[in-house]
C-alpha positions in Angstrom: 160.1 -88.7 -116.6 161.3 -91.2 -114.0 159.0 -91.8 -111.1 161.4 -93.7 -108.9 161.6 -92.5 -105.3 164.5 -92.0 -103.0 164.4 -91.4 -99.2 165.2 -87.9 -98.1 166.0 -86.2 -94.8 163.4 -85.1 -92.4 160.9 -87.7 -93.5 160.4 -86.2 -97.0 160.2 -88.3 -100.1 161.9 -87.0 -103.2 160.8 -88.2 -106.7 163.6 -88.3 -109.2 162.1 -85.7 -111.6 164.2 -86.8 -114.5 167.6 -88.0 -115.6 169.7 -85.1 -117.1 172.8 -85.3 -119.2 175.6 -83.3 -117.7 178.0 -83.8 -120.7 178.0 -85.1 -124.2 179.9 -88.5 -124.5 180.9 -87.7 -128.1 182.8 -84.6 -126.9 184.7 -86.8 -124.5 185.5 -89.4 -127.1 186.7 -86.8 -129.4 189.1 -85.3 -126.8 190.3 -88.8 -125.8 191.1 -89.8 -129.4 193.3 -86.7 -129.8 195.5 -87.4 -126.7 199.0 -88.5 -127.6 199.9 -92.0 -126.4 201.9 -92.3 -123.2 201.1 -88.7 -122.3 198.6 -86.9 -120.1 197.7 -90.1 -118.2 195.6 -88.2 -115.6 193.6 -86.5 -118.3 193.2 -89.8 -120.1 191.9 -91.6 -117.0 189.5 -88.7 -116.4 188.0 -89.1 -119.9 187.8 -92.9 -119.5 186.1 -92.4 -116.1 183.6 -90.1 -117.7 182.7 -92.6 -120.4 182.5 -95.4 -117.8 180.1 -93.5 -115.6 178.0 -92.1 -118.4 176.5 -88.6 -118.7 173.2 -89.1 -116.9 172.6 -87.8 -113.4 169.6 -87.5 -111.1 167.8 -84.2 -111.1 165.7 -84.2 -108.0 163.1 -82.0 -106.3 160.7 -82.3 -103.4 157.4 -84.0 -104.2 155.6 -81.1 -102.5 156.4 -77.8 -100.9 157.9 -78.8 -97.5 156.9 -77.0 -94.4 160.6 -77.0 -93.4 159.5 -76.7 -89.8 162.7 -78.3 -88.5 164.8 -75.8 -90.5 162.9 -72.8 -89.3 163.3 -74.1 -85.7 167.0 -74.8 -86.0 167.9 -71.6 -87.8 165.3 -69.0 -86.9 167.5 -66.1 -88.1 167.4 -67.6 -91.6 163.6 -67.3 -92.0 163.9 -64.9 -95.0 166.3 -67.3 -96.9 164.1 -70.4 -96.1 161.0 -68.5 -97.4 162.9 -67.8 -100.6 163.8 -71.5 -101.1 160.2 -72.5 -100.5 159.0 -70.1 -103.3 161.4 -71.8 -105.7 160.2 -75.2 -104.7 156.6 -74.1 -105.2 157.4 -73.0 -108.8 158.8 -76.5 -109.6 155.7 -78.3 -108.4 153.0 -79.8 -110.7 155.3 -79.4 -113.7 158.1 -81.2 -115.5 160.5 -78.4 -114.6 163.5 -79.1 -112.4 164.2 -77.1 -109.2 166.0 -73.9 -110.0 167.1 -71.7 -107.1 168.5 -68.2 -107.7 172.1 -68.0 -106.5 172.3 -66.6 -103.0 174.8 -64.7 -100.9 174.5 -65.2 -97.1 176.1 -62.2 -95.6 176.8 -62.1 -91.9 179.4 -62.4 -89.1 181.5 -65.5 -88.6 180.0 -68.4 -86.7 176.4 -67.4 -87.4 175.5 -70.7 -89.1 175.8 -69.8 -92.8 177.6 -73.0 -93.8 175.4 -75.1 -91.5 172.3 -73.7 -93.2 173.7 -74.9 -96.6 174.3 -78.4 -95.3 170.8 -78.6 -93.9 169.3 -77.3 -97.2 171.2 -80.0 -99.2 169.9 -82.7 -96.8 166.3 -81.3 -97.1 166.4 -81.2 -100.9 168.0 -84.7 -101.1 170.9 -83.6 -103.3 174.7 -83.6 -102.7 176.8 -80.7 -101.3 180.3 -79.5 -102.2 182.2 -76.9 -100.2 184.6 -74.6 -102.0 186.6 -72.6 -99.4 187.8 -69.4 -101.1 190.3 -68.5 -98.4 192.5 -71.3 -99.7 195.8 -70.4 -101.4 194.6 -72.5 -104.4 191.2 -70.9 -104.5 191.8 -69.7 -108.0 191.7 -73.2 -109.4 189.1 -74.7 -107.1 186.1 -73.8 -109.2 187.4 -74.0 -112.8 190.3 -76.5 -112.5 193.8 -76.0 -113.8 195.1 -76.7 -117.3 196.4 -80.2 -117.8 199.7 -78.7 -119.0 200.5 -77.8 -115.4 202.2 -80.3 -113.1 199.8 -81.7 -110.5 196.8 -80.1 -112.2 193.3 -81.5 -111.7 189.6 -80.7 -112.4 187.8 -78.1 -110.4 185.0 -78.7 -107.8 182.2 -78.0 -110.2 183.4 -80.7 -112.6 184.0 -83.1 -109.8 180.5 -82.6 -108.3 178.8 -83.2 -111.6 180.9 -85.9 -113.1 181.8 -87.9 -109.9 178.5 -87.1 -108.1 175.0 -88.5 -108.5 173.1 -85.3 -109.1 172.7 -82.8 -111.9 171.6 -80.2 -109.3 174.0 -80.4 -106.3 174.3 -77.6 -103.7 177.6 -75.8 -104.2 178.8 -73.7 -101.3 181.4 -71.0 -102.1 182.5 -70.3 -98.6 184.0 -66.9 -97.6 183.8 -65.5 -101.1 185.0 -62.2 -99.8 188.4 -63.8 -98.9 189.2 -64.6 -102.5 192.1 -62.3 -103.4 192.4 -61.6 -107.1 195.9 -61.1 -108.6 197.0 -59.8 -112.0 197.4 -63.3 -113.4 194.2 -65.0 -112.4 190.8 -64.0 -110.9 189.7 -66.7 -108.5 186.1 -65.6 -109.0 186.4 -65.5 -112.8 184.5 -68.8 -113.3 181.5 -67.5 -111.3 180.7 -64.9 -114.0 179.5 -67.8 -116.2 178.5 -70.3 -113.6 176.0 -67.9 -111.9 174.2 -67.2 -115.2 171.8 -70.0 -116.1 172.4 -69.7 -119.9 176.2 -69.7 -119.9 176.4 -72.3 -117.2 174.8 -74.9 -119.6 178.2 -75.1 -121.3 180.8 -74.6 -118.6 184.2 -75.7 -119.6 186.6 -76.9 -116.9 190.2 -75.9 -117.7 191.6 -79.3 -117.0 189.1 -81.5 -118.9 188.2 -78.9 -121.6 184.8 -80.6 -122.1 181.5 -78.6 -121.8 179.6 -79.5 -118.7 176.0 -78.6 -118.0 176.2 -76.7 -114.6 172.9 -74.8 -115.1 171.0 -76.8 -112.4 173.6 -76.3 -109.7 172.2 -74.6 -106.5 174.7 -71.9 -105.6 175.1 -70.6 -102.0 177.9 -68.2 -101.3 178.9 -66.9 -97.9 180.7 -63.7 -96.8 181.4 -61.5 -93.9 181.8 -58.3 -95.9 180.2 -57.6 -99.3 182.6 -54.7 -100.1 185.3 -57.2 -101.3 182.9 -58.9 -103.8 182.9 -57.5 -107.4 179.6 -55.8 -108.3 179.0 -58.1 -111.3 179.1 -61.1 -109.0 176.7 -59.5 -106.5 174.3 -58.6 -109.2 174.0 -62.3 -110.1 172.8 -63.3 -106.6 170.0 -62.7 -104.1 171.7 -61.1 -101.1 170.5 -62.0 -97.6 171.9 -60.2 -94.6 171.8 -62.8 -91.8 171.4 -61.0 -88.4 172.7 -62.5 -85.2 169.9 -64.4 -83.4 168.0 -62.6 -80.7 168.4 -64.0 -77.2 165.1 -65.9 -77.5 166.2 -67.3 -80.9 169.6 -68.3 -79.5 167.8 -70.2 -76.7 165.7 -72.0 -79.3 168.7 -72.9 -81.4 170.5 -74.3 -78.3 167.5 -76.3 -77.3 167.0 -77.8 -80.8 170.7 -78.6 -81.0 170.7 -80.4 -77.6 167.7 -82.5 -78.9 169.3 -83.2 -82.3 172.7 -84.3 -81.0 171.1 -86.5 -78.3 168.8 -88.1 -81.0 171.8 -88.7 -83.4 173.8 -90.9 -80.9 173.0 -94.1 -79.1 174.6 -92.7 -76.0 171.9 -90.0 -76.1 169.4 -92.4 -74.4 171.6 -92.2 -71.3 171.1 -88.4 -71.0 168.1 -86.4 -69.9 165.7 -85.6 -72.8 165.5 -82.0 -71.7 168.3 -79.6 -70.7 168.0 -77.3 -67.8 167.2 -73.6 -68.2 170.6 -72.7 -66.8 172.3 -74.8 -69.4 170.3 -73.3 -72.2 171.1 -69.8 -70.9 174.8 -70.6 -70.9 174.7 -72.0 -74.4 172.7 -69.0 -75.7 175.7 -66.8 -75.0 177.7 -68.6 -77.7 177.7 -68.2 -81.4 175.7 -71.1 -83.1 179.0 -72.5 -84.4 180.3 -72.8 -80.8 177.2 -74.4 -79.3 177.8 -77.9 -80.7 181.3 -78.1 -79.4 180.2 -76.8 -76.0 177.4 -79.4 -75.9 179.7 -82.3 -76.8 182.0 -81.2 -74.0 179.0 -81.0 -71.6 177.6 -84.4 -72.6 181.0 -86.0 -72.1 181.6 -84.4 -68.7 178.1 -85.5 -67.6 178.8 -89.1 -68.5 182.2 -89.0 -66.8 180.4 -88.0 -63.6 177.9 -90.8 -64.2 175.0 -88.3 -64.4 172.2 -88.1 -67.0 171.8 -84.3 -66.6 174.2 -81.8 -68.1 175.1 -79.0 -65.7 176.5 -75.6 -66.4 179.8 -76.6 -64.9 180.0 -79.4 -67.5 180.2 -76.8 -70.3 183.4 -75.1 -71.3 184.2 -72.0 -69.2 183.5 -69.7 -72.2 179.8 -70.7 -72.1 177.9 -68.2 -70.1 181.0 -66.0 -69.6 180.1 -63.7 -72.5 183.4 -64.3 -74.2 181.7 -65.9 -77.2 178.7 -63.6 -77.2 177.6 -62.5 -80.6 175.9 -59.2 -79.9 172.3 -60.3 -79.8 169.5 -58.4 -81.5 167.1 -56.6 -79.2 
């Protein structure tokens, strides 16, 4: 048990619960010794890099059950998901166990904040985050890597996160999982059948490196707009959360918190009013959460061009308040 501490987001302190081996060096040495000379240089350098870095990675967890007040405030329509994460954190407290979170599917319309939630959760837990966009043409190889026999092949995102990263339990976000089109030759979601199961994930084999990697501690978050395109065996491995559009009151709170957070993140924020007007908040609340940040950045910039400290409605893009970006609020 290692009691070293590292700083975390939102004022939390995360003890490093333990160091965990994510691969066996002897397996890498054995594969390296079998490589023909002057061949497979990329694979050779991958093995050498693994041995150079060593197999140990930090496995972290919060030192207490965080209130997550800022996360609840920023993403009020994610309350059920945040509650679930807190339950998993509570299970890991006062024990030597690492933090294990059941894989989750965030189901909801585009722009509702699903990927933003994943980033914020990774910050809160103090671990890294990797984004795997499944709408990519190369999605089939993103998770599992491509065989070293193929030209231009390389390891997959899971291998990279664990071998090149610092943590044994990074947050992996499989974005738009419903956009992964399977074909007769290769199922782009095939790797998930093993990765989402704790037992089989302990010996995940990337197709490029062909060395077993312990991916059992990875925190999986998948996002989708439509669950009908996701195979039932994948759905059965996850907790499914239907993320509803924010109510008008929640959208106003999201806009207000976003105004405050952007202003606090930048030195130029001190030149702008600490509180936005009700009119500006109302205009922002008509937008999807994804659009709010862009609208605010435009508004801040226009206010500074006019040498004002207050953002006005006319400083925002014309779509704000027009209803064009309206999400269909819950009543």
